[in-house]
N, C-alpha and C positions, 0 to 999 in steps of 0.2 A: 253613260252620263257625260255630256260634253262640258268642256271647261268654258267658263265665261271669259270675257275679255280681261278682267282683273286677274284671274288665276293664270291665264295665258301670259300676261305681262310679267307676273311674278316668276313664272317658270323661265321666261326668257332672261329676266334680270339675274336669276340664280345661275343659269347656264353661262351667261356672259361673265359673271363673277368667277365661276370655276375656270373658264378659259383664261381669264386674266391671271388668276392665281397660278395656274399651271405654266403659263407663259413666263411669269416672273421667276418661278422655281427653275425652269429650264435655263433662263437667262443667267440667273445666279450660279447655277451649276457650271455653265460654260465659262463663267468668270472666275472659276476656281473657288466656289463657295461664297458664303456671306462674308462681308468685311474684307474681302481680298485674301482670306486665309485658305490655303489649299486643304482639301480633305485628306487626312492622313491615310485612310484606306485606299483612296484613289492614287495618292502619291506613291504608296507602296506597290500598287499594281503597275503603275507607269515605270517605276524603277525596275521591277522584275521583267517587264517587257523589254526595256532598254538593255538589260543584262542578257536576256535571251537573244536579242538581235545581234549584240556584240559577239556572243558565243557562236551564233550561226555564221557570222562573217568569218570569225577565226577558224571554225571548222571547215568552211568552204575553201579557205586559203590553204589550210593544212592538207585537205584532201587533194587539191590541185598539186601541191608540192609532192605528196606521196605518189600521185599518178605519174608525175615527171620522173621521180626516182625509180619507180617500178619500170618505166619504159627504158631508162638508162641501164638498169640492171639486166633487163631482158636482152638489150642490144649487146652488152658485154658478154653475157652467157652465150648468145648466138655466135659472136666472134670467136670465143674460146672453143666452142664445139666445132666450128668451121676449121679453126687452126688444128685441133686435134684430129679431125677427119683427114686433113691433108697430110699430117704427120703419120697417121696410121697407114694411109695409102702409100706414102713413100717407103715406110718400113716394110710393108707387104711386098712392094715391088723389089726392094733390096733383098728381102728374104727369098723371093722367087728367083732372082738373079743368082744369089748365092747357092741355092739348091741346084740350079741348072749347072753352075760352075762345078759344084761338088760332084754331081753326077757325071759330068764330062771328064773330070780328073780321075774318077774311079774307072771309067771305061778306058782311059788312056793307060792307067796303071795295069790293067788286066791284059791289054793288048800287046 
């Protein structure tokens, strides 16, 4: 059953009315609600998002700081290990020299 011109016009008028109503609702929502009052639910969500963004920034800065501290700690540990290895090598060399000297003095004492 086809719609007549009157029914078609009525459907178009209703459709345009709905589009107009939805447009006004969207406009009012973007204007922070009716009468310029912000919606408390949306204000709460915005506050939580802002808090989350601040925490994200703080955590990123803290992570960068920890990364720098970690690198510094590793550098100090590497330098300490290098110093210890040089000291151990020197002590081993001195011990070897002392062993050779002790062996030589024993041989001289027997001869």
